[in-house]
N, C-alpha and C positions, 0 to 999 in steps of 0.2 A: 341488396340493390343499391346502385349509386344514385347520385343526385339527378342525373340526366333521366334515368329510367323513371324515377319517382315523379319528377317534374312533368314528364310526358303523361304519365298515368293521371296525375292530378288535373292537368289541363284537359285531358280527354274526358274524365268523369264530370268535371264542372261544366264543360262546354256542351256535352251531349245532354246533360240534365237541363241546363238553361234552354237549350234549343227545343226541348219538348214544348215549351210555352209559346215560343216565337211564331211558328206558322199559324197557330190558331188566332193569336192576336192580330197579326197582319191581315189574315183573310177574313176574320169575323167582323172586324171594324167596318169595312165597306158594306157587308151584308146587313149589319144593324142600321147603318146609315140609309141603306135602300129601304128597309122596313119602315123607318121613321119618315122617310120621304113619301112613301106610299100613304102613310097616315095623314101627313100634312096635306097632300094633294087630294085625297079622296074623302078624308074624314071618317073612314071605316075603322071602327074600334078594334077589329082583329089585328090590324097592323100596329096599333099602340100596345096591345097586349103582347104581341110577339117582340116588339122593341124592348119592352120592360123585361121580358123573360130572357131573351138572349143577351140583352145588355148587361144583365146581372152576371151571367156566366162570363161575358167578356171582361168585366171588371175584376172578377176573381182571378182569371188567367193573367190579366195584365199585371196585377199586383205581385203575383209570384214571379213573373218574368223579370220585373224590375229588380226585385230583391236578389235573385240568383245571377243577374247580369252584372251587378256591381263587382262581384268577385273577379270577373275577367280582367278588369282594368288593373287590379292589384297584382295579378300574376305577371303581367307584362313588365312591371317595374321591379318585381322581386325575383321570382324563379327564373325569369327570362330577361334579366337586366342586360346581358350582353347583346341579346337580340335588339332590345330597345335602344341601346347605345348606338348600334350599327344603323338601324333604319328609322329611329324615332322621328327624325326630321321629316320623313316622307309619310310613314305609317300614322303618325300622330295627327296629321292635317285632316284627313277624312274623318277620323274619330272625333276631333274637335268640332268639325262641321256637323256631325251627327248629333252631338250634344247641343250645340247652339242653334242650329237651323231646323232640327227635327224633334229631338226629345223634349226640349223646352216647349215647343209648340204643342206637341202631343200631350204632355202632362198638364199644361195650362188649360187647354181647351177641353180636356177630359174632365178637369175639375169644374169648369163652367157648365159642362153638360150634366154632370152628376147633380150639382146644386142649383141648376138654373131652370128646372122644369116649371116652377111657379113664379119665376122672376124675369125670364127672358121672353121676348116675342117669339112666337112659334118658329118663324123663319130664321131668326138669329140663333135660336137654340138648335135648330136643325143644322145650321152652318157649323156649329161647334163640333158635332159628331163627324161631319164631313172633313173638318180640319184635322180631327184625330185620325181619320182613315187615311187621308193624304200624308200626314206626318209619319204614320207608322211605315208606310211604303217608302217615304223619303229616307227615313232612318235606315231601312234595309238597304237602300241604294248606297249610302255612304259607308256602311259596314262592309258591303260587298266590294266597294271601291278599294278599301284597305286590303281585303283578302285577295282580290284579283291582282293587286300590285304584287303581293307575295307570290302569286302563281306566275306572273308575267311582268317584271319590272319595266316601267316606262316613265318618262318625265323626270328623270333624276340623273345625277352624275356621281361618280365615285371620287371622293377627295382623298388622294393618297397621303396627304399630310395629317389628316385627322383619322383616316381609316374608317370613314363613315360615308353612307349614302346621303346625298343632299338633293332636295327637290329643286328643280329649275323650271318646271312646267306643270302647274296644277291642272291645266286643261288636258294635257296628255293623260294624266292619272284618271281624270273623270271621263275620258273618252276611250279608255283602254278597251280594245275589242273583247278581251276576256271578260271585262265587267259587263259589257252590253250583250254578251251571251249568257252570263250567269244570272243577271238581274231578272230578265223575263222568265227564265227557267224557275228561279226561286219564287217569284211572285205568283206565277200560275200554280206552282205547287202548293202555295198557301191557300189559293182559292179552292183547290181540290180538297185540302184538309178541312177548311171551314165548311165547304159544301157538304162533305161527308158527315161532319159533325152535326150540322143543322138537319140534314135528311135523316140521319140515324136516330137522333132524339125525337124528331117529329114522327117518324115511322113507328117508333115504340109506343108513343102516346096515341097515335091513330088506332093501331091495332088494339091497344088496351081499352080504349073508349068504345070502339065498335063491338068488341066482344061482350060488353055488358048488355047489349041489345036494348038499351034505354034510348028513347027517341032523342032526348036532350043531349046525351053523350055522343050519339051518332052525328047530330047536327054540329056539335062542338068540333068533332073530328073533321067534318067537311068544311066548316066555316073558318077554322083557325089553323089546324095542323096540316091539312092538305095544301093550302097555299105555301106553308113553310117547306113542305116536301118539294113542291114545285120550284121554289126559289133555290133550295139546296141543290137540286138536280141540275138546274141551269148553271150554277156556279161550278158544279162538278164537271159538266160538259165543257165549259169554257176553260177550266183549269186543266182538264185532261188533254184536250187538244193542244193547248198552249205548252204543256209539259213535253208532249211528244215532239212538236215542231222545234221548240227551243233546245230540247235535249239533242236533237239531231245536229243542229247548228253547233252546239257546244262540243259535241263529240269530234266534229271535224276540226274545230279550232284546237282542241286538246292534242290531236294527233300531230298538228303542226308545232305546238309549243312544248308539249310534254309527252312525246311518243311512248316513253317508258310506262307512264301511267295507264294509257289506253291498251297497250300491249299486255300489261299485267292484268288488266280487267278481263282480257280474253285468254289469259294463260297461253299467249302466243309466244313460243320459245324461239322459233326461227322465223325470219322474215319470209313472206310469201305473197304471191299474187292471188287474187280471188279468195282471200282468207274467209273461212266460214265463221259464223257466230256460234259459239259453244253454249249449248243449254245445260249440258252435264259433262263435267270433266273429272276424272279420277287420277290417282297417282300421287306422287310426291310433289305437292304444291309448295315446295320450298324454293328458295332462290336458285337452286341448282337445276331446276327443270327436268330432273331425271324421272323417267317412266311416266310422264304426263300423257294421258290418253283422253281424247275428246270422243265421248261415246255418242252424244246426240248433238247434231250440228244443223245449222241452216246455211247451205252453200252460198258463199259470196257476200253474206250480209255484213260481216265485220268489215270487209273492205269497203262496202258501200257506206257504212256508218262513218268510216274514217276518211274516205276519199271521194265519195260520190260515184264510184265505179264498182261494178260487180266483178269485172274481170279485166284482163289486159295489163300492160305495164303500168298504167295509171293507177291500178288498184293495189299496187304493192304496199304492204305494211311491214315495218321493221319488227323483228322479234325482240324480246327482252335481252337475249344474249347479244344481239347486234347493238342495242342501245347501251348495254354495259361496256362493250368494247369501245364504242364511240366516245362515251363519257369519260372512260378511263384515259383514253388518248388525249382528250381535251383538258380534263381537270385533274388528272393524277390518280394514282391508285392507293394512296395512303392518306390518313388523316393527320392532323397536327400532332396527335399522340403516337403516330406510327402504326395505327391499326389499318387494315385494308378497308377500302371503301366499297360498299355494295350499292351500286346505283339502281338496282332493281328493287322496287317496293315489295313488301310482303305479298306474295302471289295469292295465298289463301284468303287473306283479308280483302285485297282489292277485288279478286274474282267473285267472292261470295257477297260482299257488300254491294257490288254493282248489280248483281242479279236479285238480291233481296230488295234493293231500291226499286227495281222495275216490277218485281213480282208482287210486292205489297200493294200495288195499284189494283190488283185483281179484286180486292174487297170492294173498292169504290165502284169499279166497273159493274160488278154483280148487283150491288145496291142500286145503282142508277138504272140498270135494265129492269130490275124488279119494280122500281118505283114508276118508271114510265109505263109499264104494262098494267100494274095493279091499280093505278090511279087514273087511267085513261078515261076520257069523256066524263070527267067530274066524279068518278067513283071514289069511294073509300073502301078499305079492305080490313077483314079480320084475320088475314093470313098470318098465322103465328110465325112462319118462317121469315116473313118480311121484317117483323120485329127483331127476330134473332139475328138475321143478317145485318140489320141496322146497327145493333149493338156490337157485333163482331167487327164490322167494317170501321167503326169510329177510330180505334187505335191504329189501324193499318197505314193510313197516310202519315201519321206521326212517325211511325217506324220507318217508312220509306224516306221521309225527310232526313231522319237521323242517319240511316245507312248511306244516303247520298253524300252527306257531309263526311262520314267516316271514309268513304271512298275518295272523296276530293282531297282530304288532308293526308290520309295514309298513302295515297298514290303519289303524292309529291315527294315523299321521302327518297333519299336521305336529306333533302333540302328543306329548310324552313323558309328560305327565300330562294325560289328556283331561278337558275340563270336564264337570261334572254340572249341566246347565241346570235340572234339577228340584230341586236341592239346594244344594250349596255351590259356586256358580258362580265364586267368586273363586279357588278352588284349581284352577289350570290352569297349564301350563308348556309353551311351545313348545320343541321339541327343540333349536333353535339357542341357547336361553337356558340350557340345562342343562349345556352343555359348559364345561370349565374355562377361565378367562380368563388363566391363567398358564402352562399346559402348552403348549409350542410344538409346531408341526407336526412338526419334526424329531424331537423326543422320542417323539411318538406313532408316527411312521413307524418309528423304530428298534425300539421295543418290539413293534410289530406284526410286523415282519420276524422278530425273534427268536422271538416266540411261535409264529408260523407254522412256522418251521423246527423248533422243539422239538415242537410238536404233530404235525408230519409224522413225526418220528422215533418219537413215542409211538404213532402210528397203525400204523406198521410193527410195533412191539413187540406191540401189542394184537392185530393180525390174526395175527401169527405164533403167539402163544400160544394164541389161540382156535382156530385151525386145527389146531395141533399136538395139543391135548388132545381136540378133537372127533374127529379122525382116529384117535386111540388107542382111542376107544370106552369102554364101561363096563369096569371092572376085571374081569379074568378070575376072580378070587376075592376074597371079602371075608369078614371075620369080625366077630363082635359083640365090640367092644372095651369095652363098658360094664362098670362095676364089678360088676354083677350076674352077668356071664358069666365073670369072671376067677376064677382060683383064689385062695383067700385067701393073702396073703403069709406067708412063714415068719416066725416070731417073731424079731424083731431085724433083719429085712431093711430095706434102705433104699429100698423100693419107693416110699414116699411122697415121697422126696427126688429121684426121677428127674427129669430135665429135661422140660420141656413138649415134646410132639411135634406137629409140623405134619403132620397125618395126610392129606396129599394128595401 
């Protein structure tokens, strides 16, 4: 394998692994903030117990996400140094904003929240977790701003003297319509992920407690875990509706900006009006489109998703062969090394990742429906299938998020920076030209093996800690540690000098 193939594999492995933790952190932080808000406003101990319980799981997930995310920065400067040289002036700006305006806020206030239970006023302490929740979403915004620019370059000019893209309008970068379609789609997906996680864990505990038939356990299930299930279901409903609406908007924008990506997602080889949405396609899903057969289809749906029309001339969608011809005519048919350029993404990868992204939501839908029915009118349940579906559903939105990003990035190929034909067409970069010219295949392979082994060990640590503390359940007893609830210290005591306490 050459350096390009290895660098792509390494980036894919580290990015997909890192992104396992991201949706839960972004979505769970606001839910923990809501739990603590409910405690501060009502004084009900159940919400403090839930805050401590899910807050601990949030911290474990956050720590692993930070560790694995650092590697991404180094790859830009090493394996992909030519890419960084070409677009660093633009791409680096939102990344710097993410670090300065989001991550520093996030980490600072998370530290205050961890150590401030017994030192900060209740409302000030509550404001800390809300600052974390807002900062995690702000962090996602800036990261998506950088990625959306790669999908649809705006706010920059090409400098022929330096051969680099140079930003001339940060406002255009931050108001990119690609960004404002991707951001709500990703954020609502994180709500779906966190809601499924909270509901799944709480459902398992509810069933476990009710099946003991002990009055105190049944009351614990009703008093603590049922409200958690309710909150999780609300987050799932909000997230699910948001994902559907924003995904529809995003699909229409993609057909305008990257028609090859969306046509590949449908394995649509030739352009047509009233194109059907394929549920099952067989045949040679290679870039040649030979013998591709759509076995199960929904008439007109693909055209509606792409254009807003089920039939007629307005519903016309280009096929991947049409896009290949158009791109070849516009950008040439050979690379710098003389190899032919295939402007069609890998059909099998884009087709199935798009469907797996959608299909994995089925677990969350089933869990939400069961929760709404089995916990109606204040009920708790001992239905063992509810617990099983809860556990099975937990990983499904994580996988849906990952397949969504695989589709997004693979569908952009062969571009690492896709051209914007309606704007700055000169700012474009083939993936093969973004890789470093000096980092050898052996170096990339060695680092990829090392990272894979380290990440494998971290995965074991993450799963062990998450499982251990999820199985422990909510704390049996909690107390209000805030300064308002404490006895005033004796005169001359050293209470103010006591060490910080990690209250978990």
